[in-house]
Each structure stands twice: as structure tokens, then as C-alpha cells.
N, CA, C and O atoms as a CHARMM CRD file, in Angstrom:
* protein
*
  360
    1    1 MET  N      0.83400  -1.18700   0.00000 PROA 1      0.00000
    2    1 MET  CA     0.00000   0.00000   0.00000 PROA 1      0.00000
    3    1 MET  C      0.87200   1.24200   0.00000 PROA 1      0.00000
    4    1 MET  O      2.00400   1.22100   0.48300 PROA 1      0.00000
    5    2 ALA  N      0.34200   2.30700  -0.54000 PROA 2      0.00000
    6    2 ALA  CA     1.10400   3.54500  -0.67400 PROA 2      0.00000
    7    2 ALA  C      1.29100   4.21500   0.68600 PROA 2      0.00000
    8    2 ALA  O      0.39500   4.21400   1.53000 PROA 2      0.00000
    9    3 ASN  N      2.47500   4.78200   0.87000 PROA 3      0.00000
   10    3 ASN  CA     2.79200   5.44900   2.12800 PROA 3      0.00000
   11    3 ASN  C      2.81000   6.96700   2.00600 PROA 3      0.00000
   12    3 ASN  O      2.79400   7.66800   3.01700 PROA 3      0.00000
   13    4 HSD  N      2.84200   7.47800   0.78300 PROA 4      0.00000
   14    4 HSD  CA     2.91200   8.93100   0.57700 PROA 4      0.00000
   15    4 HSD  C      1.61500   9.43100  -0.03600 PROA 4      0.00000
   16    4 HSD  O      0.90800   8.70500  -0.73400 PROA 4      0.00000
   17    5 LYS  N      1.32600  10.70000   0.25000 PROA 5      0.00000
   18    5 LYS  CA     0.10900  11.29600  -0.30500 PROA 5      0.00000
   19    5 LYS  C      0.12900  11.27600  -1.82500 PROA 5      0.00000
   20    5 LYS  O     -0.88800  11.00100  -2.46100 PROA 5      0.00000
   21    6 SER  N      1.28000  11.56400  -2.40200 PROA 6      0.00000
   22    6 SER  CA     1.37800  11.60400  -3.85700 PROA 6      0.00000
   23    6 SER  C      1.15100  10.22000  -4.46200 PROA 6      0.00000
   24    6 SER  O      0.53900  10.09000  -5.52100 PROA 6      0.00000
   25    7 ALA  N      1.65300   9.18300  -3.77700 PROA 7      0.00000
   26    7 ALA  CA     1.45100   7.81900  -4.27700 PROA 7      0.00000
   27    7 ALA  C     -0.02100   7.42300  -4.18700 PROA 7      0.00000
   28    7 ALA  O     -0.54100   6.74400  -5.07200 PROA 7      0.00000
   29    8 GLU  N     -0.69300   7.85500  -3.10700 PROA 8      0.00000
   30    8 GLU  CA    -2.11600   7.56000  -2.97200 PROA 8      0.00000
   31    8 GLU  C     -2.91500   8.25800  -4.07500 PROA 8      0.00000
   32    8 GLU  O     -3.86500   7.69700  -4.62000 PROA 8      0.00000
   33    9 LYS  N     -2.51600   9.48100  -4.39000 PROA 9      0.00000
   34    9 LYS  CA    -3.18100  10.21600  -5.45300 PROA 9      0.00000
   35    9 LYS  C     -2.96900   9.53100  -6.79600 PROA 9      0.00000
   36    9 LYS  O     -3.89600   9.43600  -7.59900 PROA 9      0.00000
   37   10 ARG  N     -1.75800   9.05600  -7.04100 PROA 10     0.00000
   38   10 ARG  CA    -1.46500   8.35300  -8.28900 PROA 10     0.00000
   39   10 ARG  C     -2.32900   7.10700  -8.41500 PROA 10     0.00000
   40   10 ARG  O     -2.80100   6.79200  -9.50700 PROA 10     0.00000
   41   11 ILE  N     -2.53900   6.40400  -7.33000 PROA 11     0.00000
   42   11 ILE  CA    -3.37900   5.20300  -7.35000 PROA 11     0.00000
   43   11 ILE  C     -4.80900   5.57600  -7.73700 PROA 11     0.00000
   44   11 ILE  O     -5.43700   4.90400  -8.55400 PROA 11     0.00000
   45   12 ARG  N     -5.32300   6.67300  -7.12900 PROA 12     0.00000
   46   12 ARG  CA    -6.67900   7.11600  -7.45900 PROA 12     0.00000
   47   12 ARG  C     -6.78200   7.51600  -8.92900 PROA 12     0.00000
   48   12 ARG  O     -7.75400   7.17300  -9.60200 PROA 12     0.00000
   49   13 GLN  N     -5.78800   8.23300  -9.42200 PROA 13     0.00000
   50   13 GLN  CA    -5.80200   8.67300 -10.81400 PROA 13     0.00000
   51   13 GLN  C     -5.73600   7.48700 -11.77400 PROA 13     0.00000
   52   13 GLN  O     -6.42400   7.46200 -12.79500 PROA 13     0.00000
   53   14 THR  N     -4.91000   6.51900 -11.43700 PROA 14     0.00000
   54   14 THR  CA    -4.76700   5.33800 -12.28400 PROA 14     0.00000
   55   14 THR  C     -6.07900   4.56700 -12.36500 PROA 14     0.00000
   56   14 THR  O     -6.46900   4.11500 -13.44100 PROA 14     0.00000
   57   15 GLN  N     -6.75800   4.41600 -11.23500 PROA 15     0.00000
   58   15 GLN  CA    -8.03800   3.71600 -11.23600 PROA 15     0.00000
   59   15 GLN  C     -9.06300   4.43800 -12.09500 PROA 15     0.00000
   60   15 GLN  O     -9.81300   3.81000 -12.84300 PROA 15     0.00000
   61   16 LYS  N     -9.09300   5.76500 -11.98500 PROA 16     0.00000
   62   16 LYS  CA   -10.04000   6.55900 -12.76000 PROA 16     0.00000
   63   16 LYS  C     -9.75600   6.42500 -14.25400 PROA 16     0.00000
   64   16 LYS  O    -10.67700   6.24600 -15.05100 PROA 16     0.00000
   65   17 ARG  N     -8.49000   6.51200 -14.62700 PROA 17     0.00000
   66   17 ARG  CA    -8.11300   6.40100 -16.03800 PROA 17     0.00000
   67   17 ARG  C     -8.38800   5.00900 -16.57600 PROA 17     0.00000
   68   17 ARG  O     -8.82600   4.85500 -17.71600 PROA 17     0.00000
   69   18 THR  N     -8.13000   3.98800 -15.75400 PROA 18     0.00000
   70   18 THR  CA    -8.37300   2.61600 -16.17900 PROA 18     0.00000
   71   18 THR  C     -9.84600   2.40300 -16.49100 PROA 18     0.00000
   72   18 THR  O    -10.18700   1.79400 -17.50400 PROA 18     0.00000
   73   19 GLU  N    -10.71700   2.90100 -15.62500 PROA 19     0.00000
   74   19 GLU  CA   -12.15900   2.76600 -15.86800 PROA 19     0.00000
   75   19 GLU  C    -12.56300   3.49400 -17.14400 PROA 19     0.00000
   76   19 GLU  O    -13.34000   2.96900 -17.94100 PROA 19     0.00000
   77   20 ARG  N    -12.03900   4.70000 -17.33800 PROA 20     0.00000
   78   20 ARG  CA   -12.37600   5.48100 -18.53300 PROA 20     0.00000
   79   20 ARG  C    -11.88700   4.77600 -19.78600 PROA 20     0.00000
   80   20 ARG  O    -12.62400   4.67300 -20.76600 PROA 20     0.00000
   81   21 ASN  N    -10.64800   4.28700 -19.76500 PROA 21     0.00000
   82   21 ASN  CA   -10.08700   3.60000 -20.92900 PROA 21     0.00000
   83   21 ASN  C    -10.84900   2.33100 -21.24200 PROA 21     0.00000
   84   21 ASN  O    -11.08300   2.01900 -22.41000 PROA 21     0.00000
   85   22 ARG  N    -11.24200   1.58900 -20.20600 PROA 22     0.00000
   86   22 ARG  CA   -11.99200   0.35400 -20.40700 PROA 22     0.00000
   87   22 ARG  C    -13.34400   0.65900 -21.04500 PROA 22     0.00000
   88   22 ARG  O    -13.79500  -0.08100 -21.91900 PROA 22     0.00000
   89   23 TYR  N    -13.99100   1.73800 -20.61900 PROA 23     0.00000
   90   23 TYR  CA   -15.27700   2.13300 -21.17900 PROA 23     0.00000
   91   23 TYR  C    -15.14400   2.42400 -22.67100 PROA 23     0.00000
   92   23 TYR  O    -15.92600   1.91600 -23.47400 PROA 23     0.00000
   93   24 TYR  N    -14.15800   3.23900 -23.04600 PROA 24     0.00000
   94   24 TYR  CA   -14.01400   3.60000 -24.45300 PROA 24     0.00000
   95   24 TYR  C    -13.54900   2.42000 -25.29500 PROA 24     0.00000
   96   24 TYR  O    -13.98000   2.27600 -26.43900 PROA 24     0.00000
   97   25 ARG  N    -12.66900   1.56400 -24.74800 PROA 25     0.00000
   98   25 ARG  CA   -12.21500   0.39900 -25.49700 PROA 25     0.00000
   99   25 ARG  C    -13.39100  -0.51900 -25.80500 PROA 25     0.00000
  100   25 ARG  O    -13.49500  -1.03700 -26.91700 PROA 25     0.00000
  101   26 THR  N    -14.27300  -0.72600 -24.83800 PROA 26     0.00000
  102   26 THR  CA   -15.45800  -1.55800 -25.03500 PROA 26     0.00000
  103   26 THR  C    -16.39100  -0.92500 -26.05000 PROA 26     0.00000
  104   26 THR  O    -16.94400  -1.61700 -26.90600 PROA 26     0.00000
  105   27 LYS  N    -16.57100   0.39000 -25.96000 PROA 27     0.00000
  106   27 LYS  CA   -17.46100   1.08700 -26.88400 PROA 27     0.00000
  107   27 LYS  C    -16.95200   0.97200 -28.31900 PROA 27     0.00000
  108   27 LYS  O    -17.73800   0.75100 -29.24000 PROA 27     0.00000
  109   28 ILE  N    -15.65200   1.11800 -28.51100 PROA 28     0.00000
  110   28 ILE  CA   -15.05800   1.01000 -29.84800 PROA 28     0.00000
  111   28 ILE  C    -15.25000  -0.40200 -30.39700 PROA 28     0.00000
  112   28 ILE  O    -15.60900  -0.57800 -31.56100 PROA 28     0.00000
  113   29 LYS  N    -15.00900  -1.40200 -29.55900 PROA 29     0.00000
  114   29 LYS  CA   -15.17900  -2.79100 -30.00100 PROA 29     0.00000
  115   29 LYS  C    -16.62900  -3.06500 -30.39900 PROA 29     0.00000
  116   29 LYS  O    -16.87900  -3.74900 -31.39100 PROA 29     0.00000
  117   30 ASN  N    -17.58300  -2.53700 -29.63500 PROA 30     0.00000
  118   30 ASN  CA   -18.99100  -2.76200 -29.93800 PROA 30     0.00000
  119   30 ASN  C    -19.40900  -2.07800 -31.23100 PROA 30     0.00000
  120   30 ASN  O    -20.21100  -2.62000 -31.99100 PROA 30     0.00000
  121   31 ILE  N    -18.87300  -0.89700 -31.48300 PROA 31     0.00000
  122   31 ILE  CA   -19.18000  -0.18000 -32.72400 PROA 31     0.00000
  123   31 ILE  C    -18.69800  -0.99600 -33.92100 PROA 31     0.00000
  124   31 ILE  O    -19.42200  -1.16900 -34.90200 PROA 31     0.00000
  125   32 ILE  N    -17.47600  -1.48900 -33.82700 PROA 32     0.00000
  126   32 ILE  CA   -16.89400  -2.27600 -34.92000 PROA 32     0.00000
  127   32 ILE  C    -17.64000  -3.59600 -35.08500 PROA 32     0.00000
  128   32 ILE  O    -17.87700  -4.05700 -36.20100 PROA 32     0.00000
  129   33 LYS  N    -18.00500  -4.19400 -33.95100 PROA 33     0.00000
  130   33 LYS  CA   -18.72400  -5.46200 -34.00100 PROA 33     0.00000
  131   33 LYS  C    -20.07600  -5.30400 -34.68800 PROA 33     0.00000
  132   33 LYS  O    -20.53100  -6.22100 -35.37100 PROA 33     0.00000
  133   34 GLY  N    -20.72300  -4.15300 -34.51500 PROA 34     0.00000
  134   34 GLY  CA   -21.99800  -3.90300 -35.17200 PROA 34     0.00000
  135   34 GLY  C    -21.88000  -3.94700 -36.68700 PROA 34     0.00000
  136   34 GLY  O    -22.75100  -4.48900 -37.36700 PROA 34     0.00000
  137   35 VAL  N    -20.80700  -3.37800 -37.21400 PROA 35     0.00000
  138   35 VAL  CA   -20.59400  -3.41100 -38.66500 PROA 35     0.00000
  139   35 VAL  C    -20.29800  -4.83900 -39.10900 PROA 35     0.00000
  140   35 VAL  O    -20.84200  -5.30100 -40.11200 PROA 35     0.00000
  141   36 HSD  N    -19.44400  -5.53700 -38.37300 PROA 36     0.00000
  142   36 HSD  CA   -19.09500  -6.90900 -38.73600 PROA 36     0.00000
  143   36 HSD  C    -20.32600  -7.81700 -38.74500 PROA 36     0.00000
  144   36 HSD  O    -20.47400  -8.64500 -39.64400 PROA 36     0.00000
  145   37 GLU  N    -21.20500  -7.67200 -37.75700 PROA 37     0.00000
  146   37 GLU  CA   -22.40000  -8.50700 -37.69600 PROA 37     0.00000
  147   37 GLU  C    -23.33000  -8.24400 -38.87600 PROA 37     0.00000
  148   37 GLU  O    -23.91300  -9.17000 -39.44000 PROA 37     0.00000
  149   38 ALA  N    -23.46100  -6.97000 -39.24000 PROA 38     0.00000
  150   38 ALA  CA   -24.31200  -6.64200 -40.38500 PROA 38     0.00000
  151   38 ALA  C    -23.73500  -7.21800 -41.67100 PROA 38     0.00000
  152   38 ALA  O    -24.48300  -7.66700 -42.54000 PROA 38     0.00000
  153   39 VAL  N    -22.41000  -7.20800 -41.80000 PROA 39     0.00000
  154   39 VAL  CA   -21.76500  -7.77100 -42.99400 PROA 39     0.00000
  155   39 VAL  C    -21.94200  -9.28700 -43.01700 PROA 39     0.00000
  156   39 VAL  O    -22.21600  -9.86200 -44.07000 PROA 39     0.00000
  157   40 ILE  N    -21.78700  -9.92900 -41.87400 PROA 40     0.00000
  158   40 ILE  CA   -21.94300 -11.38500 -41.79700 PROA 40     0.00000
  159   40 ILE  C    -23.37700 -11.79000 -42.15100 PROA 40     0.00000
  160   40 ILE  O    -23.59500 -12.80100 -42.81900 PROA 40     0.00000
  161   41 ASN  N    -24.34800 -10.99700 -41.69900 PROA 41     0.00000
  162   41 ASN  CA   -25.75900 -11.28600 -41.99500 PROA 41     0.00000
  163   41 ASN  C    -26.17600 -10.83900 -43.39100 PROA 41     0.00000
  164   41 ASN  O    -27.33300 -10.99600 -43.78000 PROA 41     0.00000
  165   42 LYS  N    -25.23000 -10.28400 -44.14100 PROA 42     0.00000
  166   42 LYS  CA   -25.46100  -9.82200 -45.51600 PROA 42     0.00000
  167   42 LYS  C    -26.56800  -8.77100 -45.59600 PROA 42     0.00000
  168   42 LYS  O    -27.35200  -8.73600 -46.54400 PROA 42     0.00000
  169   43 ASP  N    -26.60700  -7.92300 -44.58000 PROA 43     0.00000
  170   43 ASP  CA   -27.57900  -6.82600 -44.51100 PROA 43     0.00000
  171   43 ASP  C    -26.90100  -5.56000 -45.02600 PROA 43     0.00000
  172   43 ASP  O    -26.17500  -4.89000 -44.29100 PROA 43     0.00000
  173   44 VAL  N    -27.14500  -5.23900 -46.30200 PROA 44     0.00000
  174   44 VAL  CA   -26.44900  -4.11900 -46.94200 PROA 44     0.00000
  175   44 VAL  C    -26.82800  -2.78300 -46.30600 PROA 44     0.00000
  176   44 VAL  O    -25.95600  -1.97900 -45.97600 PROA 44     0.00000
  177   45 SER  N    -28.11400  -2.55300 -46.13700 PROA 45     0.00000
  178   45 SER  CA   -28.53600  -1.26600 -45.57100 PROA 45     0.00000
  179   45 SER  C    -28.10300  -1.14400 -44.10800 PROA 45     0.00000
  180   45 SER  O    -27.67300  -0.07700 -43.66900 PROA 45     0.00000
  181   46 GLY  N    -28.21900  -2.23200 -43.36800 PROA 46     0.00000
  182   46 GLY  CA   -27.77400  -2.21700 -41.96600 PROA 46     0.00000
  183   46 GLY  C    -26.28700  -2.00100 -41.84400 PROA 46     0.00000
  184   46 GLY  O    -25.82600  -1.29600 -40.94600 PROA 46     0.00000
  185   47 ALA  N    -25.52700  -2.61000 -42.75400 PROA 47     0.00000
  186   47 ALA  CA   -24.07700  -2.45000 -42.72600 PROA 47     0.00000
  187   47 ALA  C    -23.67700  -1.01700 -43.05400 PROA 47     0.00000
  188   47 ALA  O    -22.77000  -0.46000 -42.43500 PROA 47     0.00000
  189   48 SER  N    -24.35900  -0.42600 -44.02900 PROA 48     0.00000
  190   48 SER  CA   -24.01200   0.95200 -44.38600 PROA 48     0.00000
  191   48 SER  C    -24.38500   1.92500 -43.27400 PROA 48     0.00000
  192   48 SER  O    -23.65800   2.88500 -43.01900 PROA 48     0.00000
  193   49 GLU  N    -25.52100   1.68200 -42.60700 PROA 49     0.00000
  194   49 GLU  CA   -25.90700   2.53100 -41.47400 PROA 49     0.00000
  195   49 GLU  C    -24.92800   2.36400 -40.31300 PROA 49     0.00000
  196   49 GLU  O    -24.51900   3.34400 -39.69000 PROA 49     0.00000
  197   50 ALA  N    -24.56100   1.12900 -40.03100 PROA 50     0.00000
  198   50 ALA  CA   -23.60700   0.87200 -38.95200 PROA 50     0.00000
  199   50 ALA  C    -22.24600   1.48400 -39.28200 PROA 50     0.00000
  200   50 ALA  O    -21.54900   1.97900 -38.39600 PROA 50     0.00000
  201   51 PHE  N    -21.87400   1.44600 -40.55600 PROA 51     0.00000
  202   51 PHE  CA   -20.60100   2.03600 -40.97300 PROA 51     0.00000
  203   51 PHE  C    -20.62500   3.55300 -40.80000 PROA 51     0.00000
  204   51 PHE  O    -19.64800   4.14200 -40.33400 PROA 51     0.00000
  205   52 LYS  N    -21.73600   4.18700 -41.17300 PROA 52     0.00000
  206   52 LYS  CA   -21.84400   5.64100 -41.00400 PROA 52     0.00000
  207   52 LYS  C    -21.70900   6.01700 -39.53300 PROA 52     0.00000
  208   52 LYS  O    -21.02400   6.97900 -39.18500 PROA 52     0.00000
  209   53 ARG  N    -22.37000   5.24600 -38.67800 PROA 53     0.00000
  210   53 ARG  CA   -22.28700   5.50300 -37.23900 PROA 53     0.00000
  211   53 ARG  C    -20.86200   5.29400 -36.73500 PROA 53     0.00000
  212   53 ARG  O    -20.35300   6.08700 -35.94400 PROA 53     0.00000
  213   54 ALA  N    -20.22600   4.22500 -37.19800 PROA 54     0.00000
  214   54 ALA  CA   -18.85900   3.92400 -36.77100 PROA 54     0.00000
  215   54 ALA  C    -17.90000   5.01900 -37.21000 PROA 54     0.00000
  216   54 ALA  O    -17.03000   5.43500 -36.44500 PROA 54     0.00000
  217   55 ASN  N    -18.06200   5.48000 -38.43600 PROA 55     0.00000
  218   55 ASN  CA   -17.20100   6.53200 -38.96000 PROA 55     0.00000
  219   55 ASN  C    -17.32400   7.79000 -38.10300 PROA 55     0.00000
  220   55 ASN  O    -16.32400   8.39100 -37.71200 PROA 55     0.00000
  221   56 LYS  N    -18.55200   8.17200 -37.82300 PROA 56     0.00000
  222   56 LYS  CA   -18.79900   9.37000 -37.02300 PROA 56     0.00000
  223   56 LYS  C    -18.22600   9.21600 -35.60600 PROA 56     0.00000
  224   56 LYS  O    -17.53700  10.10700 -35.10800 PROA 56     0.00000
  225   57 GLU  N    -18.51400   8.09400 -34.97400 PROA 57     0.00000
  226   57 GLU  CA   -18.06600   7.86900 -33.59000 PROA 57     0.00000
  227   57 GLU  C    -16.54800   7.82300 -33.49000 PROA 57     0.00000
  228   57 GLU  O    -15.96400   8.46100 -32.61500 PROA 57     0.00000
  229   58 LEU  N    -15.91000   7.07800 -34.37600 PROA 58     0.00000
  230   58 LEU  CA   -14.45600   6.93800 -34.30000 PROA 58     0.00000
  231   58 LEU  C    -13.75700   8.27800 -34.52000 PROA 58     0.00000
  232   58 LEU  O    -12.76800   8.58300 -33.85400 PROA 58     0.00000
  233   59 HSD  N    -14.26700   9.06800 -35.44500 PROA 59     0.00000
  234   59 HSD  CA   -13.64000  10.37200 -35.66400 PROA 59     0.00000
  235   59 HSD  C    -13.95000  11.34300 -34.53000 PROA 59     0.00000
  236   59 HSD  O    -13.17100  12.26200 -34.27700 PROA 59     0.00000
  237   60 SER  N    -15.06500  11.15600 -33.85200 PROA 60     0.00000
  238   60 SER  CA   -15.32600  12.00200 -32.68400 PROA 60     0.00000
  239   60 SER  C    -14.38100  11.63000 -31.54400 PROA 60     0.00000
  240   60 SER  O    -13.99200  12.48500 -30.74900 PROA 60     0.00000
  241   61 PHE  N    -14.01200  10.34700 -31.46700 PROA 61     0.00000
  242   61 PHE  CA   -13.03200   9.94100 -30.46500 PROA 61     0.00000
  243   61 PHE  C    -11.66600  10.56000 -30.74900 PROA 61     0.00000
  244   61 PHE  O    -10.89800  10.82900 -29.82500 PROA 61     0.00000
  245   62 VAL  N    -11.37000  10.78400 -32.01800 PROA 62     0.00000
  246   62 VAL  CA   -10.11300  11.44100 -32.37500 PROA 62     0.00000
  247   62 VAL  C    -10.11700  12.87300 -31.85100 PROA 62     0.00000
  248   62 VAL  O     -9.12800  13.33600 -31.28400 PROA 62     0.00000
  249   63 SER  N    -11.22800  13.56600 -32.04300 PROA 63     0.00000
  250   63 SER  CA   -11.29700  14.95500 -31.60400 PROA 63     0.00000
  251   63 SER  C    -11.24800  15.07100 -30.08200 PROA 63     0.00000
  252   63 SER  O    -10.81400  16.09100 -29.54900 PROA 63     0.00000
  253   64 LYS  N    -11.69700  14.01900 -29.38000 PROA 64     0.00000
  254   64 LYS  CA   -11.63400  14.02500 -27.91800 PROA 64     0.00000
  255   64 LYS  C    -10.27100  13.56300 -27.40300 PROA 64     0.00000
  256   64 LYS  O     -9.99200  13.67100 -26.20900 PROA 64     0.00000
  257   65 GLY  N     -9.42200  13.05000 -28.29800 PROA 65     0.00000
  258   65 GLY  CA    -8.10000  12.60100 -27.88000 PROA 65     0.00000
  259   65 GLY  C     -8.05700  11.17900 -27.37300 PROA 65     0.00000
  260   65 GLY  O     -7.08700  10.77400 -26.73100 PROA 65     0.00000
  261   66 ILE  N     -9.10000  10.41500 -27.65600 PROA 66     0.00000
  262   66 ILE  CA    -9.15100   9.02200 -27.19400 PROA 66     0.00000
  263   66 ILE  C     -8.40600   8.11900 -28.15700 PROA 66     0.00000
  264   66 ILE  O     -7.69100   7.20800 -27.73900 PROA 66     0.00000
  265   67 LEU  N     -8.57400   8.37300 -29.45300 PROA 67     0.00000
  266   67 LEU  CA    -7.85900   7.62800 -30.49000 PROA 67     0.00000
  267   67 LEU  C     -6.93700   8.57500 -31.24200 PROA 67     0.00000
  268   67 LEU  O     -7.17400   9.78100 -31.30500 PROA 67     0.00000
  269   68 LYS  N     -5.88400   8.00400 -31.81000 PROA 68     0.00000
  270   68 LYS  CA    -5.04500   8.78700 -32.70700 PROA 68     0.00000
  271   68 LYS  C     -5.69800   8.80600 -34.08600 PROA 68     0.00000
  272   68 LYS  O     -6.47500   7.91800 -34.43400 PROA 68     0.00000
  273   69 LYS  N     -5.36800   9.82800 -34.85400 PROA 69     0.00000
  274   69 LYS  CA    -6.01100  10.03600 -36.15000 PROA 69     0.00000
  275   69 LYS  C     -5.79300   8.85200 -37.08600 PROA 69     0.00000
  276   69 LYS  O     -6.73400   8.39200 -37.73200 PROA 69     0.00000
  277   70 ASN  N     -4.57200   8.36100 -37.16400 PROA 70     0.00000
  278   70 ASN  CA    -4.27500   7.26500 -38.08000 PROA 70     0.00000
  279   70 ASN  C     -4.94600   5.96400 -37.63900 PROA 70     0.00000
  280   70 ASN  O     -5.34100   5.15600 -38.48000 PROA 70     0.00000
  281   71 THR  N     -5.07600   5.76200 -36.35100 PROA 71     0.00000
  282   71 THR  CA    -5.74300   4.55700 -35.85000 PROA 71     0.00000
  283   71 THR  C     -7.20600   4.55800 -36.27000 PROA 71     0.00000
  284   71 THR  O     -7.72000   3.55000 -36.75500 PROA 71     0.00000
  285   72 ALA  N     -7.87000   5.68800 -36.08400 PROA 72     0.00000
  286   72 ALA  CA    -9.27600   5.78100 -36.48200 PROA 72     0.00000
  287   72 ALA  C     -9.41100   5.62600 -37.99300 PROA 72     0.00000
  288   72 ALA  O    -10.33000   4.96000 -38.46900 PROA 72     0.00000
  289   73 ALA  N     -8.50900   6.23200 -38.74000 PROA 73     0.00000
  290   73 ALA  CA    -8.56600   6.13000 -40.20200 PROA 73     0.00000
  291   73 ALA  C     -8.37300   4.68600 -40.64600 PROA 73     0.00000
  292   73 ALA  O     -9.04400   4.23000 -41.57200 PROA 73     0.00000
  293   74 ARG  N     -7.47000   3.96500 -40.00200 PROA 74     0.00000
  294   74 ARG  CA    -7.23100   2.56900 -40.34900 PROA 74     0.00000
  295   74 ARG  C     -8.46400   1.71800 -40.07000 PROA 74     0.00000
  296   74 ARG  O     -8.85500   0.89300 -40.89600 PROA 74     0.00000
  297   75 LYS  N     -9.07400   1.92000 -38.90500 PROA 75     0.00000
  298   75 LYS  CA   -10.25700   1.13400 -38.54900 PROA 75     0.00000
  299   75 LYS  C    -11.41300   1.42800 -39.50000 PROA 75     0.00000
  300   75 LYS  O    -12.10500   0.51100 -39.94300 PROA 75     0.00000
  301   76 VAL  N    -11.62100   2.70100 -39.81300 PROA 76     0.00000
  302   76 VAL  CA   -12.69700   3.09100 -40.72400 PROA 76     0.00000
  303   76 VAL  C    -12.44100   2.52500 -42.11300 PROA 76     0.00000
  304   76 VAL  O    -13.36600   2.05500 -42.77600 PROA 76     0.00000
  305   77 SER  N    -11.19500   2.56800 -42.55100 PROA 77     0.00000
  306   77 SER  CA   -10.84700   2.06000 -43.87400 PROA 77     0.00000
  307   77 SER  C    -11.13100   0.56800 -43.98400 PROA 77     0.00000
  308   77 SER  O    -11.67400   0.11100 -44.99000 PROA 77     0.00000
  309   78 ARG  N    -10.77200  -0.18300 -42.96700 PROA 78     0.00000
  310   78 ARG  CA   -11.00800  -1.63300 -42.99500 PROA 78     0.00000
  311   78 ARG  C    -12.50200  -1.94400 -42.99100 PROA 78     0.00000
  312   78 ARG  O    -12.94700  -2.87300 -43.66600 PROA 78     0.00000
  313   79 LEU  N    -13.27500  -1.17000 -42.23500 PROA 79     0.00000
  314   79 LEU  CA   -14.72100  -1.38100 -42.22800 PROA 79     0.00000
  315   79 LEU  C    -15.32300  -1.02100 -43.58100 PROA 79     0.00000
  316   79 LEU  O    -16.23700  -1.68900 -44.06400 PROA 79     0.00000
  317   80 ASN  N    -14.80000   0.04300 -44.18400 PROA 80     0.00000
  318   80 ASN  CA   -15.29800   0.48200 -45.48300 PROA 80     0.00000
  319   80 ASN  C    -15.06700  -0.58700 -46.54700 PROA 80     0.00000
  320   80 ASN  O    -15.92500  -0.80400 -47.40300 PROA 80     0.00000
  321   81 VAL  N    -13.92700  -1.25000 -46.49900 PROA 81     0.00000
  322   81 VAL  CA   -13.63300  -2.32900 -47.45000 PROA 81     0.00000
  323   81 VAL  C    -14.68200  -3.43300 -47.32600 PROA 81     0.00000
  324   81 VAL  O    -15.17500  -3.94200 -48.33200 PROA 81     0.00000
  325   82 LEU  N    -15.01900  -3.79900 -46.09000 PROA 82     0.00000
  326   82 LEU  CA   -16.01600  -4.85500 -45.87700 PROA 82     0.00000
  327   82 LEU  C    -17.38900  -4.45600 -46.41500 PROA 82     0.00000
  328   82 LEU  O    -18.06200  -5.24900 -47.07400 PROA 82     0.00000
  329   83 VAL  N    -17.79200  -3.22900 -46.13000 PROA 83     0.00000
  330   83 VAL  CA   -19.11700  -2.77000 -46.54300 PROA 83     0.00000
  331   83 VAL  C    -19.19200  -2.65400 -48.06100 PROA 83     0.00000
  332   83 VAL  O    -20.19900  -3.03300 -48.65700 PROA 83     0.00000
  333   84 LYS  N    -18.14200  -2.13600 -48.69400 PROA 84     0.00000
  334   84 LYS  CA   -18.15400  -2.01100 -50.14800 PROA 84     0.00000
  335   84 LYS  C    -18.16300  -3.37400 -50.83300 PROA 84     0.00000
  336   84 LYS  O    -18.84100  -3.57200 -51.84200 PROA 84     0.00000
  337   85 LYS  N    -17.39600  -4.31500 -50.26700 PROA 85     0.00000
  338   85 LYS  CA   -17.36600  -5.66200 -50.82600 PROA 85     0.00000
  339   85 LYS  C    -18.76700  -6.28900 -50.74600 PROA 85     0.00000
  340   85 LYS  O    -19.20500  -6.95800 -51.68200 PROA 85     0.00000
  341   86 LEU  N    -19.45300  -6.07100 -49.64000 PROA 86     0.00000
  342   86 LEU  CA   -20.80100  -6.60200 -49.46400 PROA 86     0.00000
  343   86 LEU  C    -21.77200  -5.97500 -50.45900 PROA 86     0.00000
  344   86 LEU  O    -22.60000  -6.67300 -51.04400 PROA 86     0.00000
  345   87 SER  N    -21.67400  -4.67200 -50.65000 PROA 87     0.00000
  346   87 SER  CA   -22.60300  -3.99200 -51.56600 PROA 87     0.00000
  347   87 SER  C    -22.34200  -4.36400 -53.03000 PROA 87     0.00000
  348   87 SER  O    -23.26400  -4.34300 -53.84500 PROA 87     0.00000
  349   88 GLN  N    -21.10800  -4.70200 -53.36400 PROA 88     0.00000
  350   88 GLN  CA   -20.80300  -5.12600 -54.73400 PROA 88     0.00000
  351   88 GLN  C    -21.28400  -6.55100 -55.00900 PROA 88     0.00000
  352   88 GLN  O    -21.57300  -6.89700 -56.15500 PROA 88     0.00000
  353   89 GLU  N    -21.37000  -7.36800 -53.98000 PROA 89     0.00000
  354   89 GLU  CA   -21.86000  -8.73700 -54.14600 PROA 89     0.00000
  355   89 GLU  C    -23.35100  -8.74800 -54.45800 PROA 89     0.00000
  356   89 GLU  O    -23.84100  -9.64600 -55.14200 PROA 89     0.00000
  357   90 GLN  N    -24.07300  -7.74000 -53.95300 PROA 90     0.00000
  358   90 GLN  CA   -25.52800  -7.71100 -54.12400 PROA 90     0.00000
  359   90 GLN  C    -25.92100  -7.25500 -55.49300 PROA 90     0.00000
  360   90 GLN  O    -27.11100  -7.17500 -55.79900 PROA 90     0.00000
């Protein structure tokens, strides 16, 4: 256990950040999973709607400083490839 005030504060800060990071990591995974599920179910309109939502959310995370710009761009690009491939099959 921490013996100094500063160490106790660091523990509190770390716990707070861990909870926040876990929340956003889960949210990002769920957003991406929504697009993947729509693609697997071959739902073109659902996939495109889920992709639009994912694009908006991921780029909003960039503006909040949760994701880096290139990371969000990479994730959006990979989702876009899946959605376009699905729409071309139909």
C-alpha cells in the first residue's frame, strides 16, 4: 500500500483512467462489431448505417483525444472495405 500522499493520489488517478479507458475500449469494439455482424448477416442497408455511425463515432473519439487520427482512419478504412465488398456482391 502507498505510504505517501502523492502515491495515494497516483493510485486514485490510475483507477479513474483505467475505468475510462476500459469504457471507451469496449465502446469502440462494440461499434466495430456492429458493422461486422451486419456484414456477416449480408444486410447491406444495416451495414451501411452501422458504418456511417462507426465513422462518425471513431472520428469524434479522435477529436476528444481518445484515439489517434491514423488509428481511427485505419479502422474506418477496414470497415469500409467490408461494406463495399458486401454492396458489390448484391
